[in-house]
C-alpha positions as CSV (number, residue, x, y, z in Angstrom):
1,X,-92.6,-44.0,11.2
2,X,-96.4,-43.4,11.3
3,X,-98.2,-41.5,12.1
4,X,-99.4,-43.1,15.3
5,X,-95.8,-43.7,15.7
6,X,-95.2,-40.3,15.9
7,X,-97.9,-39.7,18.4
8,X,-97.1,-43.0,20.5
9,X,-93.3,-41.5,20.4
10,X,-94.3,-37.9,21.7
11,X,-96.2,-39.4,24.7
12,X,-93.5,-41.3,25.4
13,X,-91.0,-38.4,25.8
14,X,-94.0,-36.8,27.8
15,X,-94.5,-39.5,30.1
16,X,-90.4,-39.3,30.6
17,X,-90.2,-35.8,31.8
18,X,-92.9,-36.0,33.9
19,X,-91.3,-39.4,36.1
20,X,-87.7,-37.7,36.2
21,X,-89.3,-34.6,37.3
22,X,-90.4,-36.5,39.5
23,X,-87.9,-38.9,40.5
24,X,-85.7,-36.0,41.3
25,X,-88.1,-33.9,42.0
26,X,-88.0,-30.9,39.4
27,X,-90.3,-29.4,37.5
28,X,-90.7,-29.9,34.1
29,X,-89.7,-27.5,32.1
30,X,-86.7,-27.6,34.1
31,X,-86.1,-31.3,32.9
32,X,-87.8,-30.2,29.8
33,X,-84.5,-27.8,29.5
34,X,-82.0,-30.4,31.1
35,X,-82.8,-33.3,28.3
36,X,-82.6,-30.1,25.4
37,X,-80.0,-28.5,26.2
38,X,-78.2,-32.7,26.4
39,X,-80.2,-34.1,24.0
40,X,-81.6,-36.5,26.2
41,X,-85.2,-35.8,23.5
42,X,-83.3,-36.6,19.9
43,X,-81.8,-39.7,21.7
44,X,-85.2,-41.2,23.2
45,X,-86.7,-40.6,19.8
46,X,-84.1,-42.7,18.3
47,X,-84.5,-45.4,21.2
48,X,-88.5,-45.6,20.8
49,X,-88.7,-49.1,19.2
50,X,-87.0,-50.6,22.6
51,X,-88.2,-48.3,25.6
52,X,-91.4,-47.5,24.6
53,X,-91.6,-51.4,26.2
54,X,-90.3,-50.2,29.1
55,X,-91.7,-50.2,32.4
56,X,-91.8,-45.6,32.7
57,X,-89.4,-45.9,35.2
58,X,-86.6,-47.4,33.3
59,X,-87.3,-44.3,30.5
60,X,-85.9,-42.0,33.1
61,X,-82.8,-44.6,33.9
62,X,-82.3,-43.9,30.0
63,X,-82.1,-40.6,30.3
64,X,-80.3,-40.7,33.8
65,X,-77.3,-42.3,32.5
66,X,-76.8,-40.3,29.6
67,X,-76.7,-37.2,31.7
68,X,-74.5,-39.1,33.8
69,X,-72.3,-39.8,30.4
70,X,-72.0,-35.9,30.0
71,X,-71.4,-34.8,33.3
72,X,-68.7,-37.7,33.5
């Protein structure tokens, strides 16, 4: 992964956190803790090649699906 890809991946993670926080009326700090606890951030990073082409709402849905699987 190039340096630019790493930066873009980081931006996608930030955007996903912010989108999830807005959608669920949460503070970004709380979303970071939630995502960290359930390994959502590494999952977003590992799926960067696909997720970066999607709408941010769909990236938030990816995170929601991961969290639902943990709570199932």
